N, C-alpha and C positions, 0 to 999 in steps of 0.2 A: 571657926573658923570667919576671919576675915575676909570681908565682901569685897574690899577698896582698901588701897593701901594710899590713897589719895588724901591729902587734908579737907577740911569743911571748904576752907576759903576756895582752896581750887577745886571743888568740884562745882562748888557756887557762881565761880569765873566761867566754869565750860557752860553751866545754863544760860549763862547773862549772855555769852557767846555764840550758843547755840540758838537762841531765840530770837537776838537779834540778824541773824544771817538769815535764818526760813523767813522773817517779817522782811525781811530787804527784796527774798528772791520774790514769795508771796506779792510783793507790792508795786515789782518792777510789771510793766505792764510788755516787754519786750524776752522775758524771761523763757526758755523752752521745757518744755515739758518734763526732759532731765534735770532742769535744774526743780523745777515744782516736785518734781519725785524726789529731791537731795530735798527740799524742804519739809514733804514727807518724814523724811527721815530724823534729819533735825528733830522733830517735834517726837517722833519718836525717842532719841537719844537723850532730850532736856527730859519727858518723864519718867524716862530709868533713873536719869540723875537725880531727880525728885524722889522719886520713891527711895532710893539709896539716902538722900537724907535723912526721907519719916524712917525708916528703921535705926541709922543714929542716933535722932531724936527720941525715939522709944526704948533705945537701951542703954 
C-alpha cells in the first residue's frame, strides 16, 4: 500500500514550510493561544512528514 503519493521533494518542502511557520508563530510575542495551538499542530505534522521520509528511505 502506498502511504503517500507526493514526491520526496514535495514532502521536504512541506516540512520546511511547516517548520518555518511554526517557528514564526512561536517567536512572535503577539501570537494568540490559537496561533500557538496551530504551531503545535504544525510540529505534529512535521513529525508525521519526517516519519514518511524515514519510511521511504528504509524501503
